[in-house]
N, C-alpha and C positions, 0 to 999 in steps of 0.2 A: 307532346315530348316535353316543351318546355316546362310544363307544370311537374314533370315527373322529374326532371331534372332539379328544379326546386325545390321538392320534397324531399330529395335523397341529398342536396345540400345541406336543408335543416335539419334533418336527421344524422349527420354527421356532425354537424355543428354541436347537436344537441349530445352526442355521445363524448365528441371531444371535452365539451363543459363538465360534464358527469365526470369523466377520467379524473379531472382535476381535482375533484371534491374528496375523493378516497385515496389517498396514500397508501400504495401498498407495502412501499418498503420506507420507513422514516427515516429521514435525515438527522443522523446523531452526531455529535463532537462529546462523547462522554470524559467526563473530568477523570483524570490520571495522576496518581501521586507522581510527585517530583523525583522521588527516588526509585520510580519503576521503569524511567526511559532507558533507553540503549546507552545514552552517555554516560551513565551509572555503571555499566560494566563493559564496555567494549572502548577502547581507544579510537576515538574516530576524531582523525586529521580535519583542519579546513576544508583544504579540497575534497574529502571525501562527504564532508557533511554539505558542503553545498551540492555537489551530485546527487546526495540523498534527498536531500530539501526539493530540488528542482525536477528530481525523475520519479523517485517514490513515495516521497512523505505523503503525499496528497492522499494517497490511497492506504498505505501503510502507516498509518498513525490516526491519532482522535483529533488532529488539528485540518483536518479535512476544509478546504476553502469551496463550497459547492457553488458552482456555475451557475448562472441565470437559467440554462437550459435543465439545471438539477431539477428545478421547480416546478416543469413543465411534462406531462406524463405524455407519453409511455416513457421518455427517456428519462426522467426522472427515476423509474424504477430500474431502469438497466442500470444507472450508475449509482444509486443506492445499495443494489443487488450485489454489484463488483466490488463497491469499497467493503460491504457487510463481508464479502468473501476474503479479499484482501487482508482486513484485521484479521479475520480467523488462521488464515496461514501465519503472518506475522504482521505484529503491531509496535512500532517503535516506540509508543506511549507507553506500553506495558511489556518492556521486552524483557524485564528481569521476572516478572510474573507469567511469562508465556515461554518465547523460543528461549530466553536464557534462565529459566528457572533448572535446568542442569545444565553444566557446562558442554558437556556431550551434545546437547540438541542444540546449543547457541553454534557451536563449532558447526553442525550439519546443516543449520540455518545459512548461515555465512557463505558456506559451499555450494549449497544448494540455487543461493543469491547468483553468486559467480556463474552458473551454469546457467540459469535462467538469461541474465545479462548477456552471456556470451551467444546464445541459440535465439536471441531476439525475443525471448517470450516475454521478457520485462525491459524495459516498460511496456505494457501492451501497446499494439501499435494501433488500436484505434485510440488510444489514452496521446501517444505521438501525433496522430493526424490532429488533433483537437488542440493539442499543447505542444507547438514545436520546440518550446525551450528544453523539454523533457528528451529529446532525441539526444542519446549517446554516441560520442565519437569513438573511432579504434583506440584512439588514447584515453578516453575516460572509461570505456571497458576494461582496457589490461590494466589501469591505475586502480580500479576498483576489484578488480579478480587479485590483482596484487594485494592489496589492501586484507581482502576475505582471507586468505592463505596465511596473511601474517599474523592478523587478528587470529585466526583458528587455531594455530601454534602456540600463541601468547596463552591463550583459555587453557590447552591443553597442557602447559606448562603449571600454569595456576592451578588447575586440578589436580594433577600429580605432586604439587607441595601441598592442597588442603589435604590429598589423601595421606602423605608421609605425616605430616601434624598431627593428623588423627588416630594415627597407628600406635598400639601399644608398645 
């Protein structure tokens, strides 16, 4: 029985070590032009910037701070996959090339962000479990949604002005 247990432990350790060798999802922080960031299109007051940076930025930007456990498989795979998905959906580092490419898309993304925050989908509960500073208070949520609505309206006015300026 002891021999079987020892073999199982050795095999398990060997599998664990082998998993560390081949990362399935690379952990990257791609460079982005400074002119591509959200701050170049959206007015982000200091209090909203603080909320974005503590609760959203780590996954939804190219400035991810990879934790130590982000280098240990299989946790590293899950984290890298989640960050990749988050960046595909909305990436503050390339906002003007992605969500903000069209002002209507930016408005929609801001509205969707408010909805996700209100229902507790964002920040992800498992992220908040490991990063308690990302937890949003009701006041944070309310302020965030007021900001997204205000910015959405501002962007729509900007779009109308652009359309009027380009009309013959």
